[in-house]
N, C-alpha and C positions, 0 to 999 in steps of 0.2 A: 725474248724481250730483255732489254738492258735493265740492269738493276739501278736503283737510285744512286748508289755509290759510283757506278760507271758513268752515269749522266753527270754527276757532280765533277768527276775527274775530267770529263770532256770539257765542262764549262771552264776549267782552270788551265786547259791545255795539256797536251800529252807529255811535254818535257817537264812541266812543273809537277804533274801528277806522278811522274817517275821519280823525281827528287823526293817528293813526300813519301812515296812507298819505301824508298831506300832509307830515309830517316826513321820511319816507323819500324822497319825491320831492325835498324840499329838499336832503338830504345827497347824493343821487345826482346831481342836475342842477346845483344852485348851488355846493355844496361840492366836487363832483366826487370823492367818495370812491370807493375801489375797490369793485368789485362784491362781493368777498368780505366787505368791511367792512359793506356795506349788508345783506348776508345775515345777518351776525352781529347787527347792530342789530335786524333784523326779529325774530329769535328772542328776543332779550332783551326787546324791547318787548311781544311777545306774552305772555311770561312775566309781565311787570309788569302787563299788563291782566288776566290771569287771577287774579293775586294780589289785585288791587284788586276785581275782580268777586266773588271769594270772600268778601271782607270787606264786601261791600255798598257799594262805593265806585265813583265814576267816577274816571278818571285825574286829573282836575283837583281832586278832593277829597282826594287822598293827602297826608298830613302826614309830618313828619320821624319821628315815633314809629312810623308804619307801616313806613317804609323800614328803620329800625333793627331792627324785629321780623323783617322778612323776611330781612335780612342774617343775623341770628342763626339763623333757621331753615335757611337755605342752608348755613351753617357747621356746624350740628349734623348736617345730612344728609350731610356729608362733602365738600362742595365746597371746593376750595382757596382760599386767600386771593387768589391771583393771578386765579383764575377769577371770584371775587366782585368784585374790583377792575375787571375788564373789563366785567362786567355793570353796575356802578355808573357807569362811564364812559358807557355807552350811555344809561342812564336820566338821568344828569345833563345830557347834551347835549339830550335831548328836553325836559326841563323848562326849560332855558335858552331854547330856541326858543319854548316856550309863553309864557314871560315876555316875550320880544321881540314876540310877537303880542298882548300885553296880555290873554292868556287866563287867567293866574294872577297872584297878587300875592306869591307866595313860591315858593322852590325847595325841595321837600321833601328833596332829596338833598344839599343844602348841608351841608357839614361832616360828612357820613357817610363813614367810612373803612372799608375792608375789614380783616378781621383780618390781622395781620402774617403774611406768608408767608416760609417759608425760601427762601433763594436758593441752589439747588444750582448747582454748577459746570456749565458747558456740557459736553456729552459730546464729546470730541475724540479722534481717532485719534492714535497715535504716528506718528513720521516713517516708520518702517519699514512700519507697516501701511498708511499712505497711499500709499507707493510701491508696495507689494504690490498694492493695489487698482487703482491707475492703470495699472500695467504688465501687469495680468492679460490674457491672451489668451483670448477666449471661443470655445473650440473648438466646432465644430458649428453656430455661427451663420452666416448668410449674410454675406459680406464687408461689405456695406453696413451691416447691423445692427451688426456688431462694430465697424466704424469709427465709426459714430455714437455708440455707447455709450462708446467710448474717449474720443472728443472731449468728450462731456458730462462725463465724470469729470474729465478734465484741466482743463476750464474751471471746474468747481465748486471743485476743490481749488486749482488754480493761480491763480485770480483772486478767490476768495472771494465768488462771486456768489450772490445770493439765487435761489431757484428761479424766482420770477416774472421776474427780470431775465434769466435764462437763456432761458426759453421765449419772452421778448419779443424776442430777437435776430432780426434779418433778415439775409439774405444780403448785401445791399448797403445803403449809406447812402442816406438820402432823407428828405424832410420828414415822411413818414408812418411812418418806421421807428421802432420802439420802442427799438432799439439795433442795433449792428452791430460788426464787428471789422475794424479796419484792420491787415491782416497786414503791410503794408510798414512801418508805424510800430510794430507790436507793441503795439497798444492796443485795448482793448475799450471801447466807448462804450455805456453802459447807462442805462436809465430806472429809477431807484430809487423808494423810498417818497416819497410827497408829490410825485410827478412831477418829482423832482429828477434831473438828469443828472449823471453823473460819468464819468471815464475812469480805467481801471486798466491796469497793464501786463499783457501776456500773455507768458508765458515760452516758451522754445524748445520744450519738450515739448508744450505746448498748441498752439503754432503748427504743429508737425509733425502732431499729431493732427487739427487743423483741415484741413490740406491733404489728408490722407488721406480725411477724410470728404467734402470737397467733390468729390474725384474720384469717389466712390461715389454722392454725392447725385444726380448727373445722371440716374441710372437711375430714380429715384423722383420727380423733380421734376415738379410740376404748375404751377398758377398761383399757389400760395401763396408769398409772399416769405419765409416763415419759414426761418431757418437750420436748425432741427431739425424734421424732418418724419417721418411714418410712411410705410409702403410705399404708401399711397393718396395721398400728396402733401399731407397736411394737417398743420398745425402740431401739435406734440406738446403734450399737457396736462401740468400738474405731476404729476398722479396717475400718468400713464404713466411718467414719468421716475422717480418714487419706486419703482414696482414693478420697473423695470429695474435700478435701482441696488441695491436690496435683493437681487435675484437675483445680480447681479455680485459683491457682497460675500460672499455665501454660497459661490458657486462659487470665489472667490479664496481661500477657506479662512480668512476672518476669523472671530473668535470671536463677533462681534456684528453683527447686520444694520445696514447703514449707510443713513442717510437724507440727502437733500441738505444740510440745514442742519448736519449733523455735519461735512461737508467744509468748510463755511464756518467753523465753529468751529476746525477743524484748521488751516486756512489762517491764521487770526488768531493762534492760539496759537504756531504754528511761526515766523511772521514776528516776533512779539514776543519769543520766546525767543532768536532769532538777532540781532535788532537792538536790542531794548530801547526802541524808539521808539514810544510809545503814540500820539502825535499822528499819525504816519504810518499806523498801523494804523486809526485812526479815519477818516482820509481814504480809505483803501483800501476799508473796509467801507461807507462812506457813512453813518456814524452822525451824526445831527444834534448829539448831545451826547457829550462825552468820558466822561460818567458811564456811558453804555451800554457803552462800550469797556472801562472799567476792570474789568469782570468778568474779563477775560483776564489782568489782573495777578494775580488770585487763582489762576487756573489755572496761570500761570507759576510762582508761588510753590510750588504743589503739586509741580510738576516739580522745582524747585530742592530742595525738601525731600526728595524721593525720591533725587535725586543725592547729597545730603548723607548721608542714611542709608546709602546703599550704599557711599560712598567714604570717609567720615571715620572714622578709627579709634576716635574717642571718641563717635561718634554714638549708638550704642545706649545707652550709659550716661547720656548727657546728655539726650537727647530722650525716652527711654522708660526711666526708672530702674526696675531690676528689684528684686524682693525680695532682700535681702542673703543670705538662706538659699538662695534659688533660684540666685543668682549663684555662691554657693560650690559648690553641687552641679554647676553647669555648668563649674566649673574656672576661673571668672573672678574676679579680686579685686574686692571692693566698692570703689566710688569714694568712699564715705562713711567718714570717719575714725571709728574706734571712740570711743565716749564715755568720757572719762576719769572715774574715781571722784573725788568731792570729798574733800579731805583737811582734817580739822578742825585748826585751829591748836593746837599743843601748849601 
């Protein structure tokens, strides 16, 4: 029986499917992109091939007008601006590669932009909620499982690690290690996006949780060098950690399920609120651009605005002026001076 991928490739034509395979081999082997990125590119290029086939075109016959029409269709169908931008990025890279192979003389994705997307603030926990989650004791779980989940939570929140950086940690340093923790120096050495390494401080609470987990890990240890393993001794997957963290947040009594990246956002927000040092937060998070980190300044202002509203005696009238009649009913004087009648000169 033919697989779904084979059927999709047939739908876009054998020649186009071969071009897509060559390009995916290029980004996987020569550009060394992450497997998840290659998977996303695969889906995006299959979608492109299907759209072109439906229009009676080969991939090399696509023009700028076709791309713009398909973008409009995706937007009308409800796809977000950010989602469309990611798809266009994959298409653009494919056509750049075709140009370098001298297979096309124009890039149909050139100058095509996705619809503007709103920029929602990252979802972050409050300090009290973060501590509540980290200090939660999972009653009923085996000691090793409870110790492992506690260590995972402490490192995600205490170091601001990405989920891929966390699962890539090994027990010990080495040339093949994706990352490791130097408990003596209180540092985590991780492999971030773009295969860039960085070091981040590890706090006392996380180091204590790490020591407790390493004591328990010996009962599960197999040949896998991973720091975080399951009962069978195999490295944990990101999805496994997402499920465990969501369960922990619900058992801890938090009002919203927590995912790993929410703890990274919480880490960044809380460090910025306390220090005001955006550059330091950029380095800790491993952002290549300060622009990526600046979203936390908006999150920080939201926090400051909440404090202002709660603490300043004039905040309600200044920031959210009420209807004068309603203010009078509430027993509060209006802050707007009454309009004086004009007096005609005699």
